[in-house]
C-alpha positions in Angstrom: -7.6 -31.9 19.8 -7.1 -33.6 16.4 -9.8 -36.0 16.9 -12.3 -33.5 17.7 -11.3 -31.6 14.7 -11.6 -34.5 12.5 -15.1 -35.3 14.0 -16.4 -31.9 13.2 -14.7 -31.6 9.9 -16.4 -34.7 8.6 -13.5 -35.7 6.2 -13.4 -32.5 4.4 -10.1 -31.4 6.1 -11.1 -27.9 7.2 -13.6 -26.3 9.6 -16.1 -23.6 8.7 -16.2 -20.8 11.2 -19.5 -22.2 12.8 -17.9 -25.7 13.0 -14.8 -24.3 14.4 -16.8 -22.4 17.2 -19.0 -25.6 18.1 -15.9 -27.7 18.1 -14.1 -25.5 20.7 -17.4 -25.3 22.7 -17.7 -29.1 22.6 -14.2 -29.1 24.0 -15.2 -27.2 27.0 -13.6 -23.8 25.8 -15.8 -20.7 26.6 -14.9 -18.7 23.6 -16.7 -15.6 22.5 -17.4 -14.9 18.8 -15.2 -11.8 19.0 -12.3 -13.6 20.5 -12.6 -16.3 17.9 -12.9 -14.1 14.9 -9.6 -12.3 16.1 -7.8 -15.8 16.4 -9.2 -17.6 13.3 -10.8 -14.9 11.0 -14.0 -16.0 9.5 -12.9 -18.4 6.7 -12.1 -22.2 6.7 -9.8 -23.5 9.4 -7.1 -26.1 8.8 -5.9 -28.6 11.4 -2.7 -26.9 11.9 -4.6 -23.5 12.6 -7.0 -25.3 14.8 -4.3 -26.9 16.9 -2.6 -23.4 17.3 -5.9 -21.8 18.5 -7.0 -24.7 20.7 -3.5 -24.8 22.4 -3.4 -21.2 22.8 -6.6 -21.3 24.9 -6.9 -22.4 28.6 -7.9 -25.8 29.3 -11.5 -26.6 30.2 -12.0 -26.7 33.9 -12.3 -30.2 35.6 -15.8 -28.9 36.7 -16.9 -28.6 33.0 -15.4 -32.0 32.2 -17.1 -33.6 35.2 -20.6 -32.0 34.3 -20.4 -33.4 30.7 -19.5 -36.9 32.0 -22.3 -36.8 34.7 -24.8 -35.8 32.0 -23.8 -38.6 29.9 -23.8 -41.1 32.8 -27.5 -39.9 33.9 -28.6 -41.7 30.6 -26.8 -45.0 31.4 -29.7 -46.7 33.2 -28.0 -50.1 33.0 -24.7 -48.8 34.3 -22.8 -50.3 31.4 -20.8 -47.3 30.3 -22.7 -47.2 27.0 -25.9 -45.4 25.7 -28.2 -46.5 23.0 -27.2 -44.5 19.9 -30.8 -43.3 19.2 -31.2 -42.2 22.8 -28.1 -40.3 22.7 -28.9 -38.7 19.5 -32.1 -37.4 21.0 -30.2 -36.3 24.1 -27.7 -34.4 21.9 -30.2 -32.5 19.9 -32.4 -31.3 22.7 -30.4 -30.8 25.9 -27.9 -27.9 26.8 -26.0 -26.4 23.8 -28.2 -28.3 21.1 -26.3 -30.0 18.4 -27.4 -30.0 14.7 -28.4 -33.1 13.0 -24.9 -32.9 11.2 -23.1 -32.7 14.7 -25.2 -35.6 15.9 -24.4 -37.7 12.9 -20.7 -37.0 13.3 -20.9 -38.2 16.9 -23.0 -41.3 15.9 -20.1 -42.4 13.8 -18.4 -43.6 17.0 -21.4 -46.0 17.9 -21.0 -49.6 17.5 -23.9 -52.2 17.3 -26.2 -49.3 18.1 -24.7 -48.1 21.3 -22.1 -45.5 22.1 -19.3 -46.0 24.7 -19.9 -42.5 26.5 -16.8 -43.0 28.4 -14.6 -43.3 25.3 -16.7 -40.4 23.6 -16.0 -38.2 26.8 -12.3 -38.9 26.6 -12.3 -38.1 22.8 -14.2 -34.8 23.4 -12.3 -33.5 26.5 -9.0 -35.4 26.1 -9.2 -36.5 29.8 -9.9 -39.7 31.7 -10.8 -37.7 35.0 -14.6 -37.3 35.8 
């Protein structure tokens, strides 16, 4: 969970309410606005608070994790386990729960030589090696 926190915090050490909500969703948690406001309030969230919130919530279902992995794998035309970073950025900003440019940029920090290892990214986001 801490890797996801740091990814969304972008080095500032706290998450805004919006970043917290998006971070939890990216981890596969189906949290409502009302539920999250009761747990976190509406101010900034530290890593310790985030860890407490995330650990108190139920784990994402294996089906949710599998759907994310399969969505990423769909774009791997060469079967290499990697996606061109630009293609991934486009995918992330237009498909499903669209990510903001800031969120996309945060994920792109995991690219190397213009590609993203989506299997490693999937493990980072969901903390699982099961597809």
